[in-house]
PAVEXZA-347154 format. One record per residue (C-alpha): x, y, z. Coordinates in Angstrom, 2 decimals, padded with zeros to 5 digits, always signed. Layout:
REM PAVEXZA-347154
@xx=X | yy=Y | zz=Z $
...
END
This chain:
REM PAVEXZA-347154
@xx=+060.25 | yy=+039.00 | zz=+034.57 $
@xx=+061.77 | yy=+036.15 | zz=+035.83 $
@xx=+064.81 | yy=+037.34 | zz=+037.79 $
@xx=+065.97 | yy=+040.70 | zz=+038.55 $
@xx=+068.64 | yy=+042.72 | zz=+040.32 $
@xx=+068.12 | yy=+046.15 | zz=+042.41 $
@xx=+071.10 | yy=+048.22 | zz=+042.44 $
@xx=+071.14 | yy=+050.76 | zz=+045.05 $
@xx=+073.82 | yy=+053.09 | zz=+046.38 $
@xx=+073.31 | yy=+053.81 | zz=+049.93 $
@xx=+076.24 | yy=+056.59 | zz=+049.97 $
@xx=+074.34 | yy=+058.62 | zz=+047.26 $
@xx=+071.85 | yy=+060.25 | zz=+049.26 $
@xx=+070.82 | yy=+056.82 | zz=+050.80 $
@xx=+069.18 | yy=+055.87 | zz=+054.14 $
@xx=+067.86 | yy=+053.35 | zz=+056.15 $
@xx=+064.33 | yy=+054.42 | zz=+055.76 $
@xx=+064.95 | yy=+054.03 | zz=+051.68 $
@xx=+066.56 | yy=+050.54 | zz=+052.36 $
@xx=+063.88 | yy=+049.67 | zz=+054.38 $
@xx=+061.53 | yy=+050.70 | zz=+051.65 $
@xx=+063.68 | yy=+048.85 | zz=+048.73 $
@xx=+062.75 | yy=+045.64 | zz=+051.21 $
@xx=+059.47 | yy=+045.98 | zz=+050.86 $
@xx=+060.01 | yy=+046.25 | zz=+046.97 $
@xx=+061.75 | yy=+042.58 | zz=+047.40 $
@xx=+058.82 | yy=+041.46 | zz=+049.23 $
@xx=+056.65 | yy=+042.63 | zz=+046.45 $
@xx=+058.65 | yy=+041.05 | zz=+043.60 $
@xx=+059.04 | yy=+037.63 | zz=+045.68 $
@xx=+055.30 | yy=+037.56 | zz=+045.99 $
@xx=+054.76 | yy=+038.09 | zz=+042.26 $
@xx=+057.24 | yy=+035.02 | zz=+041.68 $
@xx=+060.37 | yy=+037.09 | zz=+040.94 $
@xx=+063.43 | yy=+036.27 | zz=+042.19 $
@xx=+065.25 | yy=+039.34 | zz=+043.24 $
@xx=+068.28 | yy=+040.65 | zz=+045.17 $
@xx=+069.28 | yy=+043.75 | zz=+046.30 $
@xx=+072.81 | yy=+044.62 | zz=+045.50 $
@xx=+074.51 | yy=+047.65 | zz=+047.08 $
@xx=+077.17 | yy=+049.83 | zz=+044.98 $
@xx=+079.45 | yy=+052.15 | zz=+046.14 $
@xx=+080.63 | yy=+054.37 | zz=+043.09 $
@xx=+079.58 | yy=+054.51 | zz=+039.10 $
@xx=+082.41 | yy=+052.04 | zz=+038.17 $
@xx=+080.86 | yy=+049.74 | zz=+041.02 $
@xx=+077.24 | yy=+049.82 | zz=+039.53 $
@xx=+078.51 | yy=+049.22 | zz=+036.12 $
@xx=+080.44 | yy=+046.00 | zz=+037.29 $
@xx=+077.45 | yy=+044.81 | zz=+039.35 $
@xx=+075.34 | yy=+045.41 | zz=+036.17 $
@xx=+077.54 | yy=+043.13 | zz=+034.36 $
@xx=+077.54 | yy=+040.50 | zz=+036.83 $
@xx=+073.80 | yy=+040.86 | zz=+037.10 $
@xx=+073.58 | yy=+040.11 | zz=+033.27 $
@xx=+076.00 | yy=+036.95 | zz=+033.59 $
@xx=+073.85 | yy=+035.78 | zz=+036.45 $
@xx=+071.05 | yy=+035.44 | zz=+033.90 $
@xx=+068.94 | yy=+038.62 | zz=+035.01 $
@xx=+066.15 | yy=+039.59 | zz=+032.38 $
@xx=+065.80 | yy=+043.02 | zz=+034.24 $
@xx=+067.85 | yy=+045.49 | zz=+036.26 $
@xx=+066.18 | yy=+047.91 | zz=+038.54 $
@xx=+068.04 | yy=+051.33 | zz=+038.93 $
@xx=+067.27 | yy=+052.27 | zz=+042.38 $
@xx=+068.13 | yy=+056.06 | zz=+042.36 $
@xx=+068.19 | yy=+059.27 | zz=+040.09 $
@xx=+069.24 | yy=+059.72 | zz=+036.42 $
@xx=+072.90 | yy=+059.37 | zz=+037.58 $
@xx=+072.29 | yy=+055.70 | zz=+038.38 $
@xx=+070.39 | yy=+054.89 | zz=+035.24 $
@xx=+073.13 | yy=+056.41 | zz=+033.20 $
@xx=+075.61 | yy=+053.92 | zz=+034.86 $
@xx=+073.36 | yy=+050.98 | zz=+034.32 $
@xx=+072.60 | yy=+051.77 | zz=+030.62 $
@xx=+076.21 | yy=+051.76 | zz=+029.94 $
@xx=+076.12 | yy=+048.21 | zz=+030.10 $
@xx=+072.53 | yy=+046.96 | zz=+029.29 $
@xx=+072.80 | yy=+048.79 | zz=+026.06 $
@xx=+072.50 | yy=+046.54 | zz=+022.83 $
@xx=+071.39 | yy=+043.49 | zz=+025.19 $
@xx=+067.93 | yy=+042.15 | zz=+025.92 $
@xx=+068.25 | yy=+042.77 | zz=+029.46 $
@xx=+065.52 | yy=+045.42 | zz=+030.65 $
@xx=+065.83 | yy=+048.61 | zz=+032.50 $
@xx=+063.31 | yy=+048.94 | zz=+035.63 $
@xx=+063.58 | yy=+052.56 | zz=+037.35 $
@xx=+062.52 | yy=+052.87 | zz=+040.99 $
@xx=+063.26 | yy=+056.68 | zz=+041.45 $
@xx=+065.01 | yy=+057.67 | zz=+044.42 $
@xx=+066.92 | yy=+060.67 | zz=+042.96 $
@xx=+067.15 | yy=+064.37 | zz=+043.22 $
@xx=+065.07 | yy=+065.00 | zz=+039.99 $
@xx=+064.09 | yy=+061.64 | zz=+038.60 $
@xx=+063.64 | yy=+063.06 | zz=+035.24 $
@xx=+063.62 | yy=+059.83 | zz=+033.31 $
@xx=+060.71 | yy=+058.38 | zz=+035.73 $
@xx=+058.88 | yy=+061.59 | zz=+035.61 $
@xx=+058.89 | yy=+061.03 | zz=+031.62 $
@xx=+058.06 | yy=+057.21 | zz=+031.91 $
@xx=+054.79 | yy=+058.20 | zz=+034.06 $
@xx=+056.17 | yy=+056.08 | zz=+037.06 $
@xx=+054.67 | yy=+056.91 | zz=+040.69 $
@xx=+057.39 | yy=+058.81 | zz=+042.63 $
@xx=+056.67 | yy=+056.29 | zz=+045.52 $
@xx=+058.98 | yy=+053.49 | zz=+044.97 $
@xx=+056.79 | yy=+050.38 | zz=+046.03 $
@xx=+054.13 | yy=+052.14 | zz=+043.75 $
@xx=+056.75 | yy=+052.42 | zz=+040.88 $
@xx=+057.74 | yy=+048.84 | zz=+041.41 $
@xx=+053.78 | yy=+047.80 | zz=+041.26 $
@xx=+053.75 | yy=+049.78 | zz=+038.11 $
@xx=+056.89 | yy=+048.16 | zz=+036.65 $
@xx=+055.42 | yy=+044.58 | zz=+036.91 $
@xx=+052.40 | yy=+045.30 | zz=+034.77 $
@xx=+054.64 | yy=+047.48 | zz=+032.35 $
@xx=+055.09 | yy=+046.80 | zz=+028.55 $
@xx=+058.59 | yy=+046.17 | zz=+027.34 $
@xx=+059.86 | yy=+049.19 | zz=+025.13 $
@xx=+062.71 | yy=+049.30 | zz=+022.85 $
@xx=+064.10 | yy=+052.72 | zz=+022.83 $
@xx=+066.91 | yy=+054.72 | zz=+021.15 $
@xx=+069.78 | yy=+055.90 | zz=+023.21 $
@xx=+071.94 | yy=+059.12 | zz=+022.80 $
@xx=+075.47 | yy=+058.25 | zz=+022.27 $
@xx=+078.27 | yy=+060.95 | zz=+023.06 $
@xx=+081.93 | yy=+060.95 | zz=+022.49 $
@xx=+084.08 | yy=+063.30 | zz=+024.43 $
@xx=+087.61 | yy=+064.16 | zz=+026.11 $
@xx=+087.46 | yy=+063.53 | zz=+029.95 $
@xx=+089.00 | yy=+065.74 | zz=+032.70 $
@xx=+092.40 | yy=+063.99 | zz=+031.89 $
@xx=+092.17 | yy=+064.59 | zz=+028.15 $
@xx=+091.48 | yy=+061.13 | zz=+027.42 $
@xx=+088.78 | yy=+059.93 | zz=+024.57 $
@xx=+085.82 | yy=+058.69 | zz=+025.89 $
@xx=+082.20 | yy=+057.49 | zz=+024.83 $
@xx=+078.80 | yy=+057.21 | zz=+026.72 $
@xx=+075.38 | yy=+056.50 | zz=+026.13 $
@xx=+072.58 | yy=+058.79 | zz=+027.63 $
@xx=+069.05 | yy=+058.61 | zz=+027.87 $
@xx=+067.63 | yy=+062.21 | zz=+028.99 $
@xx=+070.07 | yy=+064.78 | zz=+027.48 $
@xx=+073.33 | yy=+065.68 | zz=+027.21 $
@xx=+074.54 | yy=+069.39 | zz=+027.45 $
@xx=+077.55 | yy=+071.70 | zz=+026.60 $
@xx=+078.44 | yy=+074.91 | zz=+027.70 $
@xx=+076.36 | yy=+076.59 | zz=+030.08 $
@xx=+074.61 | yy=+074.13 | zz=+032.11 $
@xx=+077.47 | yy=+071.52 | zz=+032.04 $
@xx=+079.71 | yy=+074.23 | zz=+033.91 $
@xx=+077.56 | yy=+074.39 | zz=+036.72 $
@xx=+078.23 | yy=+070.56 | zz=+037.10 $
@xx=+081.82 | yy=+071.66 | zz=+037.10 $
@xx=+081.55 | yy=+074.14 | zz=+039.53 $
@xx=+078.79 | yy=+072.28 | zz=+041.95 $
@xx=+080.04 | yy=+069.51 | zz=+043.99 $
@xx=+078.50 | yy=+066.31 | zz=+043.02 $
@xx=+076.80 | yy=+065.84 | zz=+046.57 $
@xx=+075.53 | yy=+069.27 | zz=+046.78 $
@xx=+071.91 | yy=+068.04 | zz=+045.71 $
@xx=+072.01 | yy=+066.06 | zz=+048.12 $
@xx=+073.51 | yy=+067.77 | zz=+051.22 $
@xx=+071.46 | yy=+071.08 | zz=+050.43 $
@xx=+068.16 | yy=+069.88 | zz=+048.73 $
@xx=+067.12 | yy=+071.10 | zz=+045.57 $
@xx=+065.98 | yy=+074.80 | zz=+046.50 $
@xx=+069.45 | yy=+075.52 | zz=+047.82 $
@xx=+071.19 | yy=+073.75 | zz=+044.86 $
@xx=+069.16 | yy=+075.79 | zz=+042.61 $
@xx=+069.89 | yy=+079.42 | zz=+044.54 $
@xx=+073.88 | yy=+078.12 | zz=+044.12 $
@xx=+073.14 | yy=+077.29 | zz=+040.55 $
@xx=+071.55 | yy=+080.52 | zz=+039.97 $
@xx=+074.31 | yy=+082.41 | zz=+041.37 $
@xx=+076.88 | yy=+080.45 | zz=+039.40 $
@xx=+075.25 | yy=+080.96 | zz=+036.11 $
@xx=+075.03 | yy=+084.83 | zz=+036.48 $
@xx=+078.72 | yy=+084.71 | zz=+036.60 $
@xx=+079.38 | yy=+082.26 | zz=+033.48 $
@xx=+081.36 | yy=+083.88 | zz=+030.69 $
@xx=+078.99 | yy=+082.37 | zz=+027.89 $
@xx=+081.94 | yy=+081.11 | zz=+026.15 $
@xx=+081.05 | yy=+080.27 | zz=+022.54 $
@xx=+081.59 | yy=+077.33 | zz=+020.77 $
@xx=+080.87 | yy=+075.70 | zz=+017.17 $
@xx=+078.59 | yy=+073.06 | zz=+016.08 $
@xx=+077.97 | yy=+071.24 | zz=+012.74 $
@xx=+074.65 | yy=+069.41 | zz=+012.83 $
@xx=+072.52 | yy=+068.18 | zz=+010.29 $
@xx=+068.64 | yy=+068.18 | zz=+010.77 $
@xx=+066.58 | yy=+065.21 | zz=+010.49 $
@xx=+064.61 | yy=+065.84 | zz=+007.51 $
@xx=+067.76 | yy=+067.37 | zz=+005.65 $
@xx=+070.86 | yy=+066.46 | zz=+003.99 $
@xx=+072.61 | yy=+069.72 | zz=+004.55 $
@xx=+074.96 | yy=+070.28 | zz=+007.06 $
@xx=+074.54 | yy=+073.48 | zz=+009.23 $
@xx=+077.25 | yy=+075.38 | zz=+011.39 $
@xx=+076.56 | yy=+077.66 | zz=+014.38 $
@xx=+078.69 | yy=+079.49 | zz=+017.03 $
@xx=+076.72 | yy=+078.92 | zz=+020.09 $
@xx=+076.82 | yy=+079.11 | zz=+024.25 $
@xx=+074.98 | yy=+076.12 | zz=+024.98 $
@xx=+074.03 | yy=+073.24 | zz=+023.40 $
@xx=+071.10 | yy=+070.73 | zz=+024.95 $
@xx=+070.66 | yy=+067.19 | zz=+023.12 $
@xx=+067.29 | yy=+065.88 | zz=+024.60 $
@xx=+065.50 | yy=+062.67 | zz=+024.36 $
@xx=+062.73 | yy=+062.87 | zz=+027.14 $
@xx=+059.80 | yy=+064.96 | zz=+026.47 $
@xx=+058.92 | yy=+065.55 | zz=+030.53 $
@xx=+061.52 | yy=+066.39 | zz=+032.67 $
@xx=+059.02 | yy=+066.88 | zz=+035.75 $
@xx=+059.18 | yy=+069.04 | zz=+038.77 $
@xx=+059.46 | yy=+072.64 | zz=+037.65 $
@xx=+060.86 | yy=+072.33 | zz=+034.22 $
@xx=+058.71 | yy=+070.17 | zz=+032.56 $
@xx=+058.50 | yy=+070.04 | zz=+028.57 $
@xx=+062.20 | yy=+071.64 | zz=+028.10 $
@xx=+062.45 | yy=+070.64 | zz=+024.63 $
@xx=+059.13 | yy=+070.59 | zz=+023.05 $
@xx=+059.20 | yy=+067.83 | zz=+020.44 $
@xx=+061.65 | yy=+065.70 | zz=+022.15 $
@xx=+060.55 | yy=+061.75 | zz=+022.91 $
@xx=+061.90 | yy=+058.40 | zz=+023.77 $
@xx=+059.68 | yy=+057.35 | zz=+020.64 $
@xx=+061.92 | yy=+059.39 | zz=+018.19 $
@xx=+065.12 | yy=+057.81 | zz=+016.52 $
@xx=+066.69 | yy=+061.22 | zz=+016.79 $
@xx=+067.89 | yy=+064.25 | zz=+019.07 $
@xx=+065.86 | yy=+067.49 | zz=+020.10 $
@xx=+068.51 | yy=+069.92 | zz=+019.83 $
@xx=+068.11 | yy=+073.03 | zz=+021.90 $
@xx=+070.84 | yy=+075.87 | zz=+019.88 $
@xx=+071.69 | yy=+078.84 | zz=+021.79 $
@xx=+073.33 | yy=+081.06 | zz=+019.59 $
@xx=+072.70 | yy=+083.95 | zz=+022.13 $
@xx=+074.89 | yy=+085.42 | zz=+025.13 $
@xx=+071.86 | yy=+087.02 | zz=+026.42 $
@xx=+070.99 | yy=+085.83 | zz=+030.09 $
@xx=+067.60 | yy=+087.51 | zz=+029.44 $
@xx=+067.20 | yy=+085.37 | zz=+026.39 $
@xx=+067.75 | yy=+081.94 | zz=+028.53 $
@xx=+065.74 | yy=+083.27 | zz=+031.33 $
@xx=+062.59 | yy=+083.82 | zz=+028.69 $
@xx=+063.12 | yy=+080.22 | zz=+027.59 $
@xx=+063.46 | yy=+078.92 | zz=+031.02 $
@xx=+060.12 | yy=+080.86 | zz=+032.10 $
@xx=+058.52 | yy=+079.60 | zz=+028.82 $
@xx=+059.21 | yy=+076.31 | zz=+029.92 $
@xx=+058.07 | yy=+076.71 | zz=+033.65 $
@xx=+054.64 | yy=+078.29 | zz=+032.23 $
@xx=+054.34 | yy=+075.53 | zz=+029.69 $
@xx=+053.98 | yy=+077.99 | zz=+026.87 $
@xx=+055.75 | yy=+077.62 | zz=+023.48 $
@xx=+056.58 | yy=+081.22 | zz=+022.61 $
@xx=+059.92 | yy=+081.72 | zz=+020.29 $
@xx=+062.71 | yy=+083.34 | zz=+022.07 $
@xx=+065.01 | yy=+085.01 | zz=+019.72 $
@xx=+068.88 | yy=+083.36 | zz=+019.67 $
@xx=+067.51 | yy=+080.14 | zz=+020.83 $
@xx=+066.33 | yy=+077.44 | zz=+018.01 $
@xx=+064.96 | yy=+074.02 | zz=+018.33 $
@xx=+065.82 | yy=+071.60 | zz=+015.86 $
@xx=+065.65 | yy=+067.50 | zz=+015.54 $
@xx=+068.88 | yy=+065.88 | zz=+014.14 $
@xx=+070.46 | yy=+062.89 | zz=+014.68 $
@xx=+074.43 | yy=+064.08 | zz=+014.95 $
@xx=+076.09 | yy=+067.11 | zz=+016.28 $
@xx=+079.78 | yy=+067.58 | zz=+016.12 $
@xx=+081.10 | yy=+070.57 | zz=+018.66 $
@xx=+084.82 | yy=+071.98 | zz=+019.16 $
@xx=+086.39 | yy=+074.97 | zz=+020.18 $
@xx=+086.13 | yy=+078.01 | zz=+018.13 $
@xx=+089.85 | yy=+078.49 | zz=+016.12 $
@xx=+091.76 | yy=+080.14 | zz=+019.08 $
@xx=+093.81 | yy=+083.50 | zz=+018.19 $
@xx=+097.32 | yy=+082.35 | zz=+017.69 $
@xx=+099.12 | yy=+080.98 | zz=+021.05 $
@xx=+095.95 | yy=+081.46 | zz=+022.88 $
@xx=+094.45 | yy=+078.47 | zz=+025.00 $
@xx=+090.82 | yy=+077.94 | zz=+025.08 $
@xx=+088.94 | yy=+078.29 | zz=+027.70 $
@xx=+087.50 | yy=+074.71 | zz=+028.93 $
@xx=+084.07 | yy=+073.91 | zz=+027.88 $
@xx=+082.21 | yy=+071.35 | zz=+029.69 $
@xx=+080.12 | yy=+068.57 | zz=+028.96 $
@xx=+077.51 | yy=+066.81 | zz=+030.92 $
@xx=+075.21 | yy=+063.56 | zz=+030.22 $
@xx=+072.23 | yy=+062.73 | zz=+032.14 $
@xx=+073.43 | yy=+065.26 | zz=+034.89 $
@xx=+076.84 | yy=+064.07 | zz=+035.35 $
@xx=+079.83 | yy=+065.98 | zz=+034.40 $
@xx=+081.78 | yy=+063.88 | zz=+031.82 $
@xx=+084.75 | yy=+066.03 | zz=+030.25 $
@xx=+085.29 | yy=+068.66 | zz=+028.15 $
@xx=+085.13 | yy=+069.40 | zz=+024.10 $
@xx=+085.47 | yy=+068.10 | zz=+021.06 $
@xx=+082.38 | yy=+066.09 | zz=+021.20 $
@xx=+080.18 | yy=+064.14 | zz=+018.83 $
@xx=+076.47 | yy=+063.46 | zz=+019.83 $
@xx=+074.67 | yy=+060.83 | zz=+017.80 $
@xx=+071.95 | yy=+058.15 | zz=+018.17 $
@xx=+071.60 | yy=+054.54 | zz=+018.77 $
@xx=+068.66 | yy=+052.96 | zz=+017.46 $
@xx=+066.83 | yy=+050.16 | zz=+018.98 $
@xx=+069.53 | yy=+050.11 | zz=+021.82 $
@xx=+067.70 | yy=+049.31 | zz=+025.11 $
@xx=+064.78 | yy=+047.60 | zz=+026.54 $
@xx=+062.74 | yy=+049.63 | zz=+029.36 $
@xx=+059.83 | yy=+048.57 | zz=+031.30 $
@xx=+057.12 | yy=+051.65 | zz=+030.92 $
@xx=+053.77 | yy=+051.88 | zz=+032.17 $
@xx=+051.04 | yy=+051.63 | zz=+029.90 $
@xx=+050.10 | yy=+055.15 | zz=+029.21 $
END
């Protein structure tokens, strides 16, 4: 690491204390002989633009100083380049940081990154329809979701987690989850060890790339890994809220019992669409999220892009 940019959004749960901690990180990097600058961003689009400017300025590393949403913004630019991503966990969930085994203290995380081994990983790639009806594409590194979880992001204001804290956020999400209509959609996917396409009607699909989400969820999709070149799909064929609760409980307890109506498969592609509607009927919107950010609605195609991103990962 010779030249680095640290991207931080002070409006997204930021504070003077956090900015002061980042100054300590800058001092640490300077002491290690790294030319490093702190760059403040104010929106996802601004973060992407500042990442482009950092790449053009010759930075070999860009630090995402935030949560998984900040990481998601930055990888849109770093994908398919040689510029490395480093993570300083300053978000709400920090799922990627947990999976990488980073300390949750940002100075400790920076020290860990300085000793890290560059690691080339596959990224998820999603084609979708945005909320204005336009086609969009994005990379993701943690997970993409369609159905129940994305509906929660649609209903909850983007700032709720920062204003209320995770406990209150989960309580509100729990209430909304009980009122969701469990609207079905269709998926076509091909398992990684097969050439035979399969179809199913689902109430939820998750395409997961990481093993450890940290916090209470931990191993949400056993078998998922950044070291693989595919996705771990969680296919929820059931509309039973009890089955969903059983699956989450399984994750909380770190157990792997089978839940009827919920299957896990490895796949490198999944195409999700609305079910054929009755004549003249308008389908209910089914929402889509990537790395915890609402991005749009169906139809969706989820694939992977191999060897797409360099990430600085602590030795484990």
